[in-house]
Structure formats: structure tokens, C-alpha cells
DRENDO-1510 file (C-alpha; in Angstrom, 1 decimal, always signed):
<recs>
REC; n; res; u; v; w
REC; 1; MET; +107.5; +138.7; +159.7 .
REC; 2; ASN; +104.7; +137.2; +157.6 .
REC; 3; LYS; +105.5; +136.1; +154.0 .
REC; 4; ALA; +102.2; +137.3; +152.6 .
REC; 5; THR; +99.5; +139.9; +153.2 .
REC; 6; VAL; +95.9; +139.0; +152.3 .
REC; 7; ILE; +93.9; +142.2; +151.6 .
REC; 8; LEU; +90.2; +141.5; +152.0 .
REC; 9; SER; +87.8; +144.2; +150.7 .
REC; 10; PHE; +84.8; +144.4; +153.0 .
REC; 11; TYR; +81.5; +146.3; +153.4 .
REC; 12; LYS; +78.8; +145.5; +156.0 .
REC; 13; ARG; +78.4; +141.7; +155.5 .
REC; 14; ILE; +79.8; +140.5; +158.8 .
REC; 15; ASP; +78.0; +137.1; +158.3 .
REC; 16; TYR; +80.0; +136.6; +155.1 .
REC; 17; LEU; +83.2; +137.8; +156.7 .
REC; 18; LYS; +82.9; +135.1; +159.4 .
REC; 19; LEU; +82.6; +132.5; +156.7 .
REC; 20; LEU; +85.7; +133.8; +154.9 .
REC; 21; LEU; +87.7; +133.8; +158.1 .
REC; 22; ALA; +86.7; +130.2; +158.8 .
REC; 23; GLY; +88.2; +129.4; +155.4 .
REC; 24; PHE; +91.4; +131.2; +156.2 .
REC; 25; GLU; +91.7; +129.3; +159.5 .
REC; 26; ARG; +92.2; +126.1; +157.6 .
REC; 27; GLN; +94.8; +127.2; +155.1 .
REC; 28; SER; +97.6; +124.8; +154.4 .
REC; 29; PHE; +100.0; +127.8; +154.3 .
REC; 30; ASN; +99.8; +129.9; +157.4 .
REC; 31; GLU; +102.6; +132.5; +157.2 .
REC; 32; PHE; +100.3; +135.4; +156.3 .
REC; 33; GLU; +98.4; +138.3; +157.8 .
REC; 34; ILE; +95.0; +139.6; +156.8 .
REC; 35; ILE; +94.0; +143.2; +156.4 .
REC; 36; ILE; +90.3; +143.9; +156.3 .
REC; 37; ALA; +89.9; +146.9; +154.0 .
REC; 38; ASP; +86.6; +148.2; +155.2 .
REC; 39; ASP; +84.8; +150.7; +152.9 .
REC; 40; GLY; +82.7; +152.4; +155.6 .
REC; 41; SER; +80.8; +149.7; +157.5 .
REC; 42; PRO; +78.7; +151.0; +160.4 .
REC; 43; LEU; +80.6; +151.4; +163.7 .
REC; 44; ASP; +78.7; +148.5; +165.4 .
REC; 45; ILE; +80.2; +146.2; +162.7 .
REC; 46; SER; +83.6; +147.7; +163.2 .
REC; 47; LYS; +83.4; +146.8; +166.9 .
REC; 48; GLN; +82.5; +143.2; +166.0 .
REC; 49; ILE; +85.6; +143.0; +163.8 .
REC; 50; GLU; +87.8; +144.3; +166.6 .
REC; 51; SER; +86.4; +141.5; +168.8 .
REC; 52; ILE; +87.1; +138.9; +166.1 .
REC; 53; SER; +90.6; +140.3; +165.6 .
REC; 54; SER; +91.5; +139.8; +169.3 .
REC; 55; GLN; +90.5; +136.1; +169.1 .
REC; 56; SER; +92.0; +135.3; +165.7 .
REC; 57; SER; +94.7; +132.6; +165.3 .
REC; 58; PHE; +96.5; +134.8; +162.7 .
REC; 59; THR; +97.4; +138.5; +162.5 .
REC; 60; LEU; +94.2; +140.4; +161.6 .
REC; 61; LYS; +94.2; +144.1; +161.0 .
REC; 62; HIS; +91.3; +146.4; +160.2 .
REC; 63; VAL; +91.5; +149.6; +158.2 .
REC; 64; TRP; +88.3; +151.7; +157.9 .
REC; 65; HIS; +87.1; +155.0; +156.4 .
REC; 66; GLU; +83.8; +156.9; +156.5 .
REC; 67; ASP; +81.0; +155.7; +154.2 .
REC; 68; LEU; +80.9; +158.3; +151.4 .
REC; 69; GLY; +79.8; +155.9; +148.7 .
REC; 70; PHE; +81.8; +153.2; +146.8 .
REC; 71; ARG; +85.4; +154.0; +147.5 .
REC; 72; LYS; +86.9; +150.5; +147.4 .
REC; 73; ASN; +90.0; +151.6; +145.6 .
REC; 74; LYS; +90.8; +154.2; +148.2 .
REC; 75; ILE; +90.5; +151.7; +151.1 .
REC; 76; LEU; +92.5; +149.1; +149.2 .
REC; 77; ASN; +95.3; +151.7; +148.9 .
REC; 78; SER; +95.1; +152.3; +152.7 .
REC; 79; ALA; +95.5; +148.6; +153.3 .
REC; 80; VAL; +98.5; +148.4; +151.0 .
REC; 81; ARG; +100.2; +151.1; +153.0 .
REC; 82; ILE; +100.1; +149.2; +156.2 .
REC; 83; ALA; +100.9; +145.7; +154.7 .
REC; 84; ASP; +103.9; +144.2; +156.6 .
REC; 85; SER; +104.9; +141.7; +153.9 .
REC; 86; GLU; +106.3; +142.2; +150.4 .
REC; 87; TYR; +103.7; +140.0; +148.7 .
REC; 88; LEU; +100.0; +141.0; +148.4 .
REC; 89; ILE; +97.0; +138.7; +147.8 .
REC; 90; PHE; +93.6; +140.3; +147.1 .
REC; 91; ILE; +90.3; +138.8; +147.8 .
REC; 92; ASP; +86.7; +140.2; +148.2 .
REC; 93; GLY; +84.7; +139.8; +151.3 .
REC; 94; ASP; +82.2; +137.5; +149.6 .
REC; 95; CYS; +84.7; +134.8; +148.4 .
REC; 96; VAL; +85.5; +131.8; +150.6 .
REC; 97; PRO; +89.1; +130.6; +149.9 .
REC; 98; HIS; +90.0; +126.9; +149.1 .
REC; 99; LYS; +92.3; +125.4; +151.7 .
REC; 100; ALA; +95.3; +125.9; +149.3 .
REC; 101; PHE; +94.4; +129.4; +148.2 .
REC; 102; VAL; +97.1; +131.4; +150.0 .
REC; 103; GLY; +99.8; +128.8; +149.5 .
REC; 104; GLU; +99.2; +128.5; +145.8 .
REC; 105; HIS; +99.4; +132.3; +145.4 .
REC; 106; TYR; +102.6; +132.6; +147.4 .
REC; 107; ASN; +104.3; +129.4; +146.1 .
REC; 108; ASN; +103.7; +130.4; +142.5 .
REC; 109; SER; +104.8; +134.0; +143.0 .
REC; 110; SER; +107.6; +135.7; +141.0 .
REC; 111; PRO; +108.7; +139.4; +140.7 .
REC; 112; GLY; +107.3; +140.9; +137.6 .
REC; 113; VAL; +104.3; +138.5; +137.5 .
REC; 114; CYS; +100.8; +139.1; +138.6 .
REC; 115; LEU; +98.8; +135.9; +139.4 .
REC; 116; THR; +95.1; +135.6; +138.9 .
REC; 117; GLY; +92.8; +132.7; +140.0 .
REC; 118; ARG; +89.1; +132.1; +139.4 .
REC; 119; ARG; +86.0; +131.5; +141.4 .
REC; 120; VAL; +82.9; +129.3; +141.5 .
REC; 121; ASN; +79.7; +131.3; +141.8 .
REC; 122; LEU; +77.4; +129.7; +144.4 .
REC; 123; SER; +73.7; +129.8; +144.3 .
REC; 124; GLU; +71.6; +131.4; +147.0 .
REC; 125; LYS; +70.6; +127.9; +148.2 .
REC; 126; LEU; +74.2; +126.7; +148.6 .
REC; 127; THR; +75.3; +129.9; +150.2 .
REC; 128; ARG; +72.6; +129.6; +152.8 .
REC; 129; SER; +73.8; +126.0; +153.6 .
REC; 130; LEU; +77.2; +127.3; +154.7 .
REC; 131; SER; +78.3; +127.8; +158.3 .
REC; 132; GLU; +81.6; +128.6; +159.9 .
REC; 133; ASP; +81.7; +125.1; +161.3 .
REC; 134; ASN; +81.2; +123.2; +158.0 .
REC; 135; ILE; +83.6; +125.5; +156.2 .
REC; 136; ARG; +86.3; +124.7; +158.8 .
REC; 137; LYS; +85.6; +121.0; +158.1 .
REC; 138; GLY; +86.1; +121.5; +154.3 .
REC; 139; TYR; +82.5; +121.2; +153.3 .
REC; 140; LEU; +82.9; +123.0; +150.0 .
REC; 141; GLU; +85.8; +120.9; +148.9 .
REC; 142; HIS; +84.6; +117.5; +150.3 .
REC; 143; THR; +81.1; +117.7; +148.9 .
REC; 144; PHE; +82.0; +118.9; +145.4 .
REC; 145; ASN; +79.4; +116.5; +143.9 .
REC; 146; ASN; +76.7; +118.7; +145.5 .
REC; 147; LEU; +78.2; +121.7; +143.8 .
REC; 148; VAL; +78.3; +120.0; +140.4 .
REC; 149; CYS; +74.6; +118.9; +140.8 .
REC; 150; ASP; +73.6; +122.5; +141.7 .
REC; 151; GLY; +75.5; +123.7; +138.6 .
REC; 152; VAL; +73.6; +121.3; +136.4 .
REC; 153; PHE; +70.1; +121.5; +138.1 .
REC; 154; GLY; +70.3; +124.6; +140.2 .
REC; 155; ARG; +71.6; +128.1; +140.1 .
REC; 156; SER; +75.4; +127.8; +140.8 .
REC; 157; TYR; +77.6; +128.4; +137.8 .
REC; 158; ASP; +81.3; +128.3; +136.8 .
REC; 159; VAL; +81.4; +125.2; +138.9 .
REC; 160; GLU; +84.2; +123.7; +136.7 .
REC; 161; LYS; +86.5; +126.4; +138.2 .
REC; 162; GLY; +86.2; +124.7; +141.5 .
REC; 163; PHE; +88.2; +121.7; +140.5 .
REC; 164; TYR; +91.5; +121.9; +142.3 .
REC; 165; LEU; +94.3; +120.4; +140.3 .
REC; 166; LYS; +97.5; +119.0; +141.8 .
REC; 167; ALA; +99.2; +117.4; +138.7 .
REC; 168; ASN; +101.5; +119.9; +136.9 .
REC; 169; LEU; +100.6; +118.6; +133.5 .
REC; 170; LEU; +96.9; +119.3; +134.1 .
REC; 171; ARG; +97.8; +122.7; +135.6 .
REC; 172; ARG; +99.7; +123.7; +132.5 .
REC; 173; PHE; +96.9; +122.4; +130.2 .
REC; 174; THR; +94.1; +124.4; +131.9 .
REC; 175; ASN; +96.3; +127.5; +132.0 .
REC; 176; ASN; +97.6; +127.5; +128.5 .
REC; 177; LYS; +95.7; +130.6; +127.5 .
REC; 178; LYS; +95.7; +134.1; +128.8 .
REC; 179; ARG; +93.0; +135.2; +131.2 .
REC; 180; GLY; +92.1; +138.6; +132.5 .
REC; 181; LEU; +92.9; +139.7; +136.0 .
REC; 182; LEU; +90.1; +139.1; +138.5 .
REC; 183; GLY; +89.9; +141.7; +141.2 .
REC; 184; CYS; +88.7; +139.3; +143.8 .
REC; 185; ASN; +91.5; +136.8; +143.2 .
REC; 186; PHE; +94.9; +138.1; +142.3 .
REC; 187; SER; +98.3; +138.6; +143.8 .
REC; 188; LEU; +101.6; +140.3; +143.1 .
REC; 189; TYR; +104.7; +141.8; +144.7 .
REC; 190; LYS; +104.1; +145.1; +146.5 .
REC; 191; LYS; +106.9; +146.7; +144.5 .
REC; 192; ASP; +105.1; +146.0; +141.2 .
REC; 193; LEU; +101.9; +147.5; +142.5 .
REC; 194; LEU; +103.7; +150.6; +143.9 .
REC; 195; ALA; +105.4; +151.1; +140.5 .
REC; 196; ILE; +101.9; +152.0; +139.1 .
REC; 197; ASN; +101.0; +153.8; +142.3 .
REC; 198; GLY; +98.4; +151.3; +143.3 .
REC; 199; PHE; +94.7; +151.6; +142.7 .
REC; 200; ASP; +93.2; +154.7; +140.9 .
REC; 201; GLU; +90.9; +156.3; +143.4 .
REC; 202; ARG; +88.9; +158.1; +140.7 .
REC; 203; TYR; +86.9; +154.9; +140.1 .
REC; 204; THR; +83.9; +155.3; +142.5 .
REC; 205; ALA; +81.7; +152.4; +141.2 .
REC; 206; PRO; +82.2; +148.6; +141.0 .
REC; 207; SER; +84.1; +146.9; +138.1 .
REC; 208; ILE; +87.1; +147.9; +136.0 .
REC; 209; GLY; +88.9; +150.0; +138.6 .
REC; 210; GLU; +90.0; +147.1; +140.7 .
REC; 211; ASP; +90.9; +144.7; +137.9 .
REC; 212; SER; +90.9; +145.8; +134.2 .
REC; 213; ASP; +92.5; +149.1; +135.0 .
REC; 214; ILE; +95.1; +147.4; +137.2 .
REC; 215; GLN; +95.9; +144.8; +134.6 .
REC; 216; TYR; +96.3; +147.4; +131.8 .
REC; 217; ARG; +98.6; +149.6; +133.8 .
REC; 218; LEU; +100.7; +146.6; +135.1 .
REC; 219; GLU; +101.2; +145.4; +131.6 .
REC; 220; LEU; +102.4; +148.8; +130.5 .
REC; 221; THR; +105.3; +148.2; +133.0 .
REC; 222; ASN; +105.9; +144.7; +131.5 .
REC; 223; VAL; +104.4; +142.8; +134.4 .
REC; 224; LYS; +103.0; +139.5; +133.1 .
REC; 225; ILE; +99.5; +138.2; +134.0 .
REC; 226; LYS; +99.7; +134.5; +134.8 .
REC; 227; SER; +96.6; +132.4; +135.2 .
REC; 228; LEU; +96.0; +130.1; +138.3 .
REC; 229; ASN; +92.8; +128.6; +137.0 .
REC; 230; ASN; +91.9; +125.5; +139.0 .
REC; 231; ILE; +94.8; +126.3; +141.3 .
REC; 232; ALA; +93.9; +129.4; +143.3 .
REC; 233; VAL; +90.3; +128.4; +143.9 .
REC; 234; GLN; +87.6; +130.4; +145.7 .
REC; 235; TYR; +83.8; +130.2; +146.2 .
REC; 236; HIS; +81.8; +133.3; +145.6 .
REC; 237; LEU; +78.8; +133.7; +148.0 .
REC; 238; TYR; +75.5; +134.7; +146.5 .
REC; 239; HIS; +74.3; +138.3; +146.4 .
REC; 240; LYS; +72.5; +140.6; +144.0 .
REC; 241; LEU; +74.7; +142.3; +141.5 .
REC; 242; GLN; +75.5; +146.0; +141.9 .
REC; 243; GLU; +75.1; +148.4; +139.0 .
REC; 244; ARG; +78.0; +149.0; +136.6 .
REC; 245; PRO; +77.7; +152.6; +135.5 .
REC; 246; LEU; +79.3; +153.9; +132.4 .
REC; 247; LYS; +81.5; +156.4; +134.2 .
REC; 248; ASN; +84.1; +153.7; +134.9 .
REC; 249; ILE; +84.3; +152.8; +131.2 .
REC; 250; GLU; +84.7; +156.4; +130.2 .
REC; 251; LEU; +87.6; +156.9; +132.7 .
REC; 252; PHE; +89.3; +153.7; +131.6 .
REC; 253; GLU; +89.1; +154.7; +127.9 .
REC; 254; LYS; +90.7; +158.0; +128.8 .
REC; 255; ILE; +93.6; +156.2; +130.6 .
REC; 256; LYS; +94.1; +153.8; +127.7 .
REC; 257; SER; +94.1; +156.7; +125.1 .
REC; 258; ARG; +97.0; +158.3; +127.1 .
REC; 259; LYS; +98.8; +155.0; +127.9 .
REC; 260; GLU; +99.2; +156.1; +131.5 .
REC; 261; TYR; +100.7; +153.4; +133.7 .
REC; 262; PHE; +101.2; +155.6; +136.8 .
REC; 263; THR; +98.1; +157.2; +138.4 .
REC; 264; PRO; +98.5; +160.4; +140.3 .
REC; 265; PHE; +95.3; +159.5; +142.1 .
REC; 266; GLY; +96.8; +156.4; +143.9 .
REC; 267; ILE; +98.8; +155.5; +147.0 .
REC; 268; HIS; +101.0; +158.6; +146.8 .
REC; 269; LYS; +99.2; +161.8; +145.7 .
REC; 270; THR; +101.2; +163.9; +143.3 .
</recs>
């Protein structure tokens, strides 16, 4: 049985998915499975994923539902249901993991604690320079000077979050303040997520539903949010931002006003 389950949210970008899987192939910790939580990609892409799964060096599962608009939270709940391990790590399908990504999440895990890392936001130019082959060779980690230069003179940003720290003293220093949960880079024990009934499926637009809402409800159950800044590192591939409609904010404010930690619109319907 695998020690961890990586749940990878995905929609259409098979080219990005291949880059991510190349990053997972070189993980220093390899006792994990990956579940691709597919929010309704076309069937031809689903067939490509099935082909990739049959050739993967690790356990790779694919859960899919029909494309009826943004339903990320619903497909994430479907992935949680079929996870074989008791520890869950969440990543988006546009974030390439550092070599130590899975290992750092798992090795720092603790019941009653939710870990959250950070990401570097790559420019369009740097994103286009990536290939499965150079990611397997550690291109993003071994040519960090290029990333810093693009952060200063180009369009990449948050490049300081790409420094991977090994020394415990430096790790404690850079994580001495509270940081919010990042939906593309967090992990926790399955039982802690089940205690709040998973993701609230009423959120049908990007932002808040897969991070701020989760953090708020976890904290109502006394789960602590612990930062893994410069420890659980990932590289966000360039794409245009999606709209963030007000309906998510309105729902979140309603939940907060009622102090509801358990959603009836989650993994188990009540």
C-alpha cells in the first residue's frame, strides 16, 4: 500500500500534465500513487491519459466526470473517495513539483496538521522552454539562476519561493509566520478532511472553494495550518488567469457567518 496519494486536479492541458508527470518520475520519495481528478476533459484526452497510465512507473488512476462547467470541488471529492492511502497531497495540473515535493509533504505530516507549500510563477517564456526530458534532468532546479534573472528582468514572479532549503534553522526562520492554505499545494490526513466532509461542491468557480473555505472549516475543527515555504516547492506554468466571480465570496461569507465546519454538500451527501 502506498504511503501517500497525490490528487492532481486537471482539465484539458495534456501538454502540461506530461510535464508534471515527468516531475513526479524523479521524486526522491516514491511510495505514492497519483489520482488525476479530471473536471470533464474531452474523451480523446481521456484516452491519452489511459495510455500514459499503462506506461507509468507509479500507480496512476484517472477519475472523470462530464464537463458541466467548473466543478473542481466535485471531482476532487471523487478522487478522495478512491484514494488508497491515509495521507493526501493536493496539486494543480499546472504546477511542476520539485524533486523533494512529495517527500517533504509526507515526512512533515502529522495528524491534526494541514501543510501548505508555495509556488514560483513562471513566465510564458520559461514555460515554453520546458520539456519532459529537461524536467526529468532537473532543469528547473539546476538552472535556478535563469529563473532569478527572469524574475528580475522578465515576467516570472515569486521566484524567491523556489529556493529549496535543507537547513532546519533556515526552514524555521522562513516559516515563522502563518500563511494561508494554497489550494494547489497542501496536504493532510484523510481523516481530517473527512471530518469536514471534504470540499464544498457549491463552489462552481475558481478560488476560495478549494483553499480559503477548506482552511476556515479545518481550523474550526482545531486542525493547524503549517507552512512549508521553501520546503514543498513547485513551479506554476504560465496561463491566463480565470475570472473570480463574486458568487464564491458570497457563499464563503454565508458559511463564516454560520461557523459551519461540516458541509452537507461534500463527499457524503446528507
